[in-house]
C-alpha positions as CSV (number, residue, x, y, z in Angstrom):
1,M,61.5,137.7,103.2
2,F,63.8,140.5,102.3
3,S,63.4,144.2,102.9
4,N,64.4,146.7,100.3
5,V,67.7,148.2,101.2
6,F,68.2,151.2,99.0
7,L,71.1,152.7,100.9
8,L,73.4,150.1,99.5
9,D,72.7,151.2,96.0
10,K,73.8,154.8,96.6
11,D,77.5,154.0,96.6
12,P,78.6,152.8,93.1
13,K,82.0,151.7,94.5
14,F,80.2,149.4,96.9
15,S,77.5,147.7,94.8
16,T,75.9,147.6,91.4
17,S,72.2,148.0,90.6
18,H,71.5,144.3,90.6
19,D,73.5,143.0,93.6
20,I,70.5,142.8,95.9
21,K,68.4,141.0,93.3
22,A,71.2,138.5,92.6
23,A,71.6,137.9,96.4
24,E,67.8,137.4,96.8
25,V,67.8,134.8,94.0
26,I,70.7,132.9,95.5
27,A,69.2,133.1,98.9
28,Y,65.8,131.8,97.7
29,D,67.6,129.0,95.9
30,L,69.5,128.0,99.1
31,V,66.3,128.1,101.2
32,T,64.5,125.9,98.6
33,K,67.4,123.4,98.7
34,F,67.4,123.4,102.5
35,Y,63.6,122.8,102.7
36,A,63.8,120.0,100.2
37,T,66.5,118.3,102.2
38,E,64.6,118.7,105.4
39,L,61.5,117.2,103.8
40,L,63.5,114.2,102.7
41,I,64.8,113.7,106.2
42,L,61.3,114.0,107.7
43,N,59.9,111.6,105.2
44,Q,62.6,109.0,105.9
45,E,62.0,109.4,109.7
46,E,58.3,108.9,109.1
47,K,59.0,105.7,107.1
48,N,61.3,104.4,109.9
49,R,58.9,105.1,112.7
50,R,57.1,102.1,114.1
51,V,54.0,102.2,116.2
52,K,54.1,99.7,119.0
53,E,50.8,98.5,120.5
54,V,51.0,98.6,124.3
55,K,48.7,96.3,126.2
56,P,48.6,95.9,130.0
57,P,49.3,92.3,130.9
58,I,45.8,92.0,132.4
59,L,44.2,92.5,129.0
60,E,46.3,89.8,127.2
61,D,43.6,87.1,127.5
62,L,40.5,89.2,126.8
63,H,38.6,88.6,123.5
64,W,35.3,90.0,122.3
65,T,32.9,87.2,121.5
66,G,29.8,89.2,120.7
67,T,28.8,90.8,117.4
68,K,30.1,94.2,116.3
69,T,26.6,95.6,116.9
70,E,26.6,94.5,120.5
71,L,30.0,96.1,120.9
72,T,28.7,99.5,119.8
């Protein structure tokens, strides 16, 4: 996910030797929390989703009277 950025480590006034690693840990933690939240949202949407059977009006009164073997 991250590229190694060694140029930032060359200026001691700008960064320390562990700034990039700390930033990566924080970023991975934030990404993990984001994905966990998104999974919860998707799971809740899946539970709330209802599948509605759609039948044309012409098929309302049709019923199979034969055996399952005859149907296949």
